[in-house]
C-alpha positions as CSV (number, residue, x, y, z in Angstrom):
1,M,6.4,-6.1,-11.6
2,P,2.6,-5.8,-10.7
3,S,1.1,-9.1,-9.2
4,T,-2.4,-8.6,-10.8
5,C,-2.2,-8.3,-14.6
6,P,-3.1,-4.7,-15.9
7,C,-5.3,-6.1,-18.6
8,N,-7.4,-8.4,-16.3
9,P,-7.3,-7.9,-12.5
10,H,-8.4,-11.5,-12.2
11,K,-5.2,-12.9,-13.5
12,T,-1.8,-12.6,-12.3
13,Y,0.9,-10.7,-14.4
14,K,3.0,-13.7,-14.4
15,T,0.4,-16.1,-15.7
16,C,-1.0,-13.3,-18.4
17,C,0.8,-10.6,-20.1
18,A,4.3,-11.5,-18.6
19,I,4.2,-14.5,-21.0
20,A,4.0,-12.3,-24.1
21,H,6.3,-9.6,-22.8
22,E,9.0,-12.3,-22.2
23,N,8.3,-14.0,-25.5
24,I,6.3,-12.6,-28.4
25,A,6.2,-15.9,-30.1
26,A,4.1,-17.3,-27.2
27,V,1.1,-15.0,-28.2
28,T,-1.4,-17.1,-29.8
29,T,-4.2,-14.8,-30.7
30,A,-4.7,-11.3,-31.7
31,Q,-6.7,-10.4,-28.5
32,Q,-3.9,-11.7,-26.4
33,L,-1.4,-9.4,-28.3
34,M,-3.6,-6.2,-27.8
35,R,-3.9,-7.1,-24.0
36,S,-0.2,-7.3,-23.8
37,R,0.2,-4.1,-25.6
38,Y,-2.2,-2.5,-23.3
39,S,-0.2,-3.9,-20.1
40,A,3.0,-2.6,-21.9
41,F,1.4,0.8,-21.9
42,V,0.5,0.8,-18.3
43,M,3.9,-0.4,-17.3
44,G,5.6,1.9,-19.8
45,N,7.2,-1.0,-21.6
46,V,8.1,0.9,-24.9
47,N,10.5,-1.8,-26.1
48,Y,7.7,-4.3,-26.1
49,L,5.3,-1.9,-28.0
50,Q,8.0,-1.2,-30.8
51,H,8.7,-5.0,-31.0
52,S,4.9,-6.0,-31.1
53,Q,4.2,-3.5,-33.9
54,H,4.2,-4.5,-37.7
55,S,7.6,-3.5,-39.2
56,S,5.9,-1.1,-41.8
57,T,4.0,0.9,-39.0
58,R,6.6,0.4,-36.2
59,I,7.1,3.6,-34.1
60,S,10.5,5.2,-34.2
61,N,12.8,5.6,-31.1
62,H,11.9,9.2,-31.0
63,E,8.1,8.3,-30.9
64,A,8.9,5.6,-28.4
65,D,10.5,8.0,-26.1
66,E,7.7,10.3,-26.3
67,I,5.2,7.5,-25.5
68,G,7.4,6.4,-22.4
69,Q,7.2,10.0,-21.1
70,W,3.5,10.2,-21.7
71,T,2.7,6.8,-19.8
72,K,4.4,8.3,-16.8
73,T,1.9,10.9,-16.6
74,V,-1.4,9.1,-16.8
75,Q,-3.1,6.6,-14.5
76,W,-4.6,3.7,-16.5
77,V,-7.9,2.7,-14.9
78,K,-9.1,-0.3,-17.1
79,L,-9.2,-2.2,-20.4
80,E,-12.5,-3.3,-21.9
81,V,-12.6,-5.5,-24.9
82,L,-15.8,-5.1,-26.9
83,T,-15.5,-7.3,-29.7
84,T,-12.8,-9.5,-32.0
85,T,-13.1,-10.5,-35.4
86,Q,-10.9,-13.6,-36.2
87,G,-7.4,-13.2,-34.7
88,L,-7.6,-16.8,-33.5
89,V,-4.8,-19.5,-33.1
90,C,-5.3,-20.6,-36.9
91,D,-6.0,-17.1,-38.3
92,S,-3.4,-14.7,-40.0
93,L,-5.3,-11.6,-39.4
94,G,-8.0,-10.1,-36.8
95,T,-9.2,-7.0,-35.2
96,V,-9.9,-6.2,-31.5
97,H,-12.3,-3.5,-30.7
98,F,-11.5,-2.2,-27.2
99,K,-11.9,0.8,-24.8
100,A,-8.8,1.9,-22.6
101,L,-9.8,4.2,-19.7
102,Y,-7.1,6.4,-18.1
103,I,-6.9,9.6,-16.1
104,E,-4.8,12.4,-17.5
105,N,-4.7,16.1,-15.6
106,G,-7.4,14.7,-13.4
107,Q,-9.8,14.1,-16.3
108,L,-11.1,10.6,-17.4
109,Q,-10.0,10.0,-20.9
110,I,-11.1,7.1,-23.2
111,I,-9.2,5.5,-26.2
112,E,-11.7,3.4,-28.3
113,E,-10.1,1.8,-31.2
114,N,-10.8,-1.1,-33.6
115,S,-7.2,-2.4,-33.9
116,S,-5.9,-4.5,-36.9
117,F,-3.4,-7.2,-36.2
118,V,-1.5,-9.8,-38.5
119,R,1.0,-12.5,-38.1
120,E,4.4,-11.4,-39.2
121,D,7.2,-13.7,-39.3
122,G,5.0,-16.1,-37.4
123,C,4.3,-13.6,-34.7
124,W,1.1,-11.8,-34.0
125,V,1.8,-7.9,-34.3
126,Y,-0.2,-4.7,-34.3
127,V,-0.9,-3.0,-37.5
128,G,-2.9,0.0,-36.7
129,E,-6.4,1.3,-36.4
130,H,-8.9,-0.6,-38.4
131,T,-10.8,1.8,-40.6
132,C,-13.2,-0.3,-42.4
């Protein structure tokens, strides 16, 4: 396990995303879930990626295997959270606009997404990219 958290180099993994990775019910905001998913990508934790995705959009085991293989071929650089809308402790939905920078085949790449999150069975989960 890393000592610093992939989502925030100013925090330890143990006091940041490990909390979510060990117990998704402990996630209190949409941004915390998004950050924990970023860290899961960095660490190749596809089980968490599946578990933290809404049941209606959850990736298949085959897709999870492909993502797991892909995460081993890239070097993650950093996460930038740009904005959040709702997604707080008392909310039931929210969005997080972010950029994730990584290097693939020697080239700097950027994923920029405005992600949608909802509560499902009391837990924050990722739904998909917010298109509105």
